[in-house]
N, C-alpha and C positions, 0 to 999 in steps of 0.2 A: 781249705782248698784252693786251687792253683784258679786264680780266676780267669787267665784265656782260656782254657778248659770248660769252663762251666759257660762264656759265653759262646763258646764254638757249639756246644749243644744247644743251646738256647736258640741259635742262629737256624738249627735244624727243625725247628719247629717245636721245639719242647718247652715246658713250663716250669720251672724250678721253683719247687716248693719248700724244701730245706735242705740243710747238707752239714755235715758233721767232721770238723777237723781231726777231732779223736781217732775217727773210723776212717776217715778218707773215702768218704764217701757221699752221694747226694742222691737227693728224691726229685726224681721228675716225673711230670704226665703227660700223656699223650694221647691221642684219639687216634693216632697210625698204628694199624693190625701190624706194622712193620717195624715197629719201634725197637723192637729187643735186637734184632738185625741190623739196623741202622746202627743202633750204639756199639753192639759188638766188632760191627767193622773197623771203626776208631782204633788207632793206634796206641792213644793215651786211657783205654778202657780195660781192665782189668778184668771185669765180671758184671754181668747185669743179672739184675734177679727179679722177675715181678712179684711186686707185694702187695696190689692191689687191683681189682678188675671191677668193672661197672656191675651191680645188683640191682634186679628188679625188685626184688624183697628178700633181704636177709631171712634167712633159715634159723637164725637166732631169734629166741627174745631179747630182750634188753639186756647186755651180760650184768651190767652194775644195777638190775632191779632189784630194789631190797626191800624186804615186807617192813613196815614200819607198826610197831604193836604199843598197844596202850599201856605206860609208865608206870611202873611202881618206883617212886621215889625214895623209899626208905633206904636202899643202900646205894644212892646216885655216885657213890666216891668210891664204890667197892674196887672199881679195876684199877685205881691207885692206891688203893690202902693195901689189896693183895700184893703188891709189889713194895710193899713200905715207902712209898712214894711221899706217902703225907708226911715222915718224917724230914724228906728234903723241903718242900714247901714249908713247911715250921720254921726251917732254918734259915730261909729266905732265899733259896733256888728255886725258881719257879721259871727256870728258863730264862729270866733276863739278860739280855747282852748276847743270845745266840740265835740265830737266824736260818728257820726252816722253809725248803722249798715241798711246796706239796705239790704231788702230779698225780691227776685225779681225772674225772670224766666231765667235770662240770661243780658249780659254784652256787647254783640258782637260790634265790633268798638271803646269801651271805652277806647282802650289802642291805640287809633290814633286819635280821632277826636279831633277838634282844640279846642273848647268851653272847654274842659278838660285839655288843656295843662298845664295850670298853677298848676290844681290839682296834677296832675302827676309830675312836674318839682320840686314842694315843699314837694313831698314825703308826701301827704297827703291820699294817698290810702295807709292804714295802712297792707291791708291784705287781702285776697279774700280766698274762699273755695266752691267748688261744693259739697252739700250734696246730691244731686241726684246719680251724678258719683263719688263720693269721690276722688276729683281732686282739686288742686289749679287752676286749669284753668277753669275761668269764662268769657273769652274773646271769646268762639268760639260758644256759643249755645244761640240763640233769641236776639233782640235788646229792649225790652220792659224795661228790668232793666237798659238800657244805655239813653233811652230819660227820663224816672224817675231821674239818677243821671244827667242829664243835667240839669231839674227842676231845682235840689237842687244847682249843684255846677257847671254850666256851667257860664262861665264868658269870653264872646268875644263882646267888645264895640259896642254899636249902633244893636247888634243882639239878644243876650242873656245875662241876667243876672239873676242868681241862687238865689235863697231865704237863702242860706247860703255858699256862695263861699267860704269863711274862715275858714270853717269846715273841720275836719276830716274823713273819711271814710274807715269802714270795708265793701267788697261786698261781698255777700253771694246768691250762688244759689239754691232754695229751693223749685221751681216749675219746674216739669217736663210738658212741655208744648204740649207733645205728647200724653197725656193721661189725664184722670182727674180721681184719686182715694184719698181716706184718707191716705194714705201714704206719701201724702205729708204735710201734717200736723206733723208727727213724725222727717220729714225733718226741718221744720219751727221751732219744740223746739229744735230741735239739734241745729241749728244755734243760736235761742237766749239764749241758755245754753252758747253756744260760747262766743256772744255777752256781757255775763254777765261777764266770766272770761277776758273777751280783754278790760275790762274797758269802754264798749259804754257807751255813756247816753243818746240817744235814738233810738228805732228800728222805722223805718218809713218801710212798709210794704205793697206796691200796690196791694195785693194779697186777695182774701178771697173764702171761702169754703159755700157751699150749697148743689148743687146737682153733681152728678157722673157719670161717665160711666156706671158704675153698678146701676141702680135705687135701687134695694135691700140695697145700703150703704146711700142713699140721707138721709139728714137732712130733718126735719121738721122747721115749723116756732116757734114751741114749745121751738125747740132746741136752740132758738136765746137770750138766758137769762143770757149769760155772763160766765156761769158756768157748761155747757154740753159740748160742743163741746172739742175735744181734744185740736186743737190750742189755743179756748179762755182761758183754763185753763192753757194752757203754759204760754201766754201773760199777765193774772193777776198776776202769779208767778214773771213774769220780772218785772212788775211794782212794784211788795212789794218788787224787790231786789233794788229796784230806779231808774230803767230804764222808760222812759218817752215812751209809743209804742202809734204811730200814724198807723190807718189800714183804708184804702179805705175802703167808704159803701157798695160799691157796684155799678154795672151797669145794676141794673135788675127791673126800678120801669116798665118798658115797654117790660118786659118780664113776664112769667109765675110765676115766683119765688114773683117778686115785692117788696119785703122787704130786708134791711141790713142782711149782709153776716159774717160769723164768719171771725176773732176775732173781727171784729168791734163790736161787741154786747159786750164786755166786762165793765164792770164797771169801770175799770180803765183805758182803753184804748180811744183815742181822735178816733172817728170815724168821716171822712171826708167827707163832699156831696160835692155837685159839682152843681157851677152857674154860669152864661154867664158872660161877660166882663160888664152887667147892673145888676149883682147882682140878676139876675132872675134863679130860678132853673131850673136845666136841665132835661130834658123830660127823663133821663136814670137814673138821680141819686137817689140811693135805697133809699125806703120810712121807717120809722120807726115807733112806738117805737120799742124796744127791746119788745119780748116776755112777759116779767114782767114788761112792762109798763114803763120803764125808756125812758129818752127823749134819741132819736137817729135820725139820726145822733147828733153828738155832735156840731159842727161847720161847718161851710162852707167855701168853698174859689173856685176859678177860676177853674174852670175843662175843661171849651170849648174854643178850640182855643188857647189853650197855646203853645208857643213857645218851641220846644225842638229840638237838634239835635242827629241824629244816624247814619248819613255819614260824610264821610268829605266835601263832595262837597257843601251841603246844609242845610239850616234850614228849618223846618217843621212846620207847627202845628197840634197838635193832642187834642181829648177829653176824658173824663174818668174821674172817682173819682182816677185812679192813678196818675192823675197829680195834682188833687187838694190836695192829698196827701201830695207829697214832699213840695207843697208851704204853707202847714201847717207843717210840721214837720222841715221845714228848719227854719220858722219863729219862731219855740220853740226853736230851737239851740240859736238863736238870741237873745231870751229871757232868755234863761238860761244862755248865756255869760254874759248879763246886770244883773241877778240876781241870781248867783251859786249855792246861799244857799236855792232856791226854789225847793220843794219836785214836783213831779210827780204832785200831789194831788193838789198842791198848784196852779199850771201852769193851769190844768184842770179846776178848780173852776174860776180862773181868767179868762179864756177864754171863761167861760160860763158867768159869768158878764157883759165881756164887749164886748160881741156880740150885733149886733144890733136887733136882736129879743130877747134880754135877759127878757124882761118883758111879754113876751109872745114866749115862745119855741113852736115850729110847729114840726109835726110828717117829713117834708120834710127837713126844713132847720135847725132843731134843737134850739141851742141858737142864730144863724147868722152866720154874716160874723163879725169874731172880729177885736179890734182894738189892733193892738200889743204893740203901744205903750202906751196905756191905761193900756194894762195889765202888761205891766213892772213897769209903775208907782203905780198901784194897789199894787203889788206884793212887790215893795220898801217901801211903806206906810206899807201894813201889816207887814211885818217880819223884824223886828229890830233886828239887828244882832250887840250887843255890841262888840268893839273891844278893851276894855279897857284890864285892868292888874288884876281886882277883881277877876276873876277866870281864873284858867287854868285846861283842863284835859289830863292827860297823864297817861300812852301811849295812843296813838290814832294814828292809830286804835289797837285795844286790841284781846288778845284772851281768857283770863281767866279773867282777870279784871281789870280795869282802875282807878286812883284815882281822883277825883274832889278837887282842891286845893283852897283855899280861901288865899287872902292877908292878911285880917284881921278875927276875929272872926265874922261870919254872923250874930248872935244875932236872927234873924228867918231866916229859911230855909225851902223852897217850890221846889222840885224838882219832875218832871213831863217827862215821857218818853215815845214818838210817834213815831210810825212806820212810813215810807215816804208816808204810804197811808192815813197819819191822824188820825191812830187808839191809843186812848191812851191807855198803856201797862201798867204803873206802874205811881203812885203818893203816894207821902208821906210829912207830913209838921211837921215841928220841931220847939218848942220855946224855946228861950234860948238855942239855940245850942253853944257851946262852944269850938266845934272842928274848927280846920282848914282845916280837910280833910273828904271825906266823900267816901267811894266804892262803886263801880257800879261791881257788878259782874256776874257770868251765872245764878245765882238763878233770878235776874231780866230781863236778857236777854239772852236766850236760842240759839236763830237760829242765824246766821251769817247774814248780812246784813247791811244797812244803817238804821241808827236813828237819831231822832233830841231829845234833851233833853233841857228844860227848865229849868234855875236855878234863882230863885228869892229868892235875901235876903233883907235884911233891907237898902243894899247901890247901889243894882242894880239887873235888869233883863234880862239875857244875856238866848240866844237861840245859841245849838251848834251841829253841826252834826259831828256823832260818826261813827265809822265803828267796827262793831263786826266781828271778822274771826272766822274762826273754833277752836273749842277747841283743845288743844294738846294732 
């Protein structure tokens, strides 16, 4: 954001809450009833939207209020087993080396409960921030995020074993559970940008938006097209930066809304539906497709009777796509550990193709329950990353340009550059190429981010991950 613009608005009596470089927007607060008109009069302001208003008493009950029931621990690890995830864990793929950003409504007790003690003792909570109250304390409000985190990282033998117990975590609070307004999408976008700057590999968010305390702010089903809502646009940008985004499909099928919620409608967002322990779709799991007729949800996982921990004394079971989401996102961390060169789009495509309904995806199950071992096998066969000495790329990361250096004259040379979502942005072929180097510069890759470059010569084919930094 252009700092002088922000300062000019602040000088008019507005308080800056957050801003988004990705979406070129800023969230300000004001008690002035003429605030919208004042902002609209500024020549550098394109659009003004009211995203929150004072509420004496919310018409909503606590949106994230979850019913925790007495747990039967007989099949405590069934959610992971249903995805063949224990096969990955037994092979040493438990999410180690992968960083997950959890965006939720609060992490009350997450700093003391026993199932997260190993996570804390090994310093794998990398940081915290409350984007609602603008504080680093996320442990004083709500336990929904605590339950979600226990599904991801919980590790108490015989009681709970998370989907990614070896991963590292950033904990972000973006949901104001006392009210429901679009401002929470701004908080979410700010957290997603922070996650990108912190080097997070995955965003796991058990939140979703469709209707609000002010009915005039409600979305319509036609808005669930992956490119209309503020939060879905932010999620798509996160995906373009190389972050795998996993979101709850929503718990709306037995409510008037019925359909999936944002940001799970995103094209490059994994929308997680919920089944029970027998792989039967739950009564609450939101229905697809997206309003532009893409298959949604993408995949399903167990979201009924999932073992969680939210207090020190006991374990409970909970239901909702809030809990199928971390089962899937944690498994994605294990997949990424096993196949670190896989892009978000690679993983999404493999989850689709390895789902038990891949041949006939449906509006409730999507592509179905994925076999994550098959996902890893598929990716390892599909992504051949040669580690020979034929080609080197340096510097990498780079700001302005990088050199592709060949050990010998390549004779023939084909270069293709792809975004992490799989879009080809450049290709060029050379015959009788006699040079030992080729320069890749800002004329080819303008925007910062992660890219894949496939280099084919007469001697080898190699695929490399390159990182473009901001220009100097």
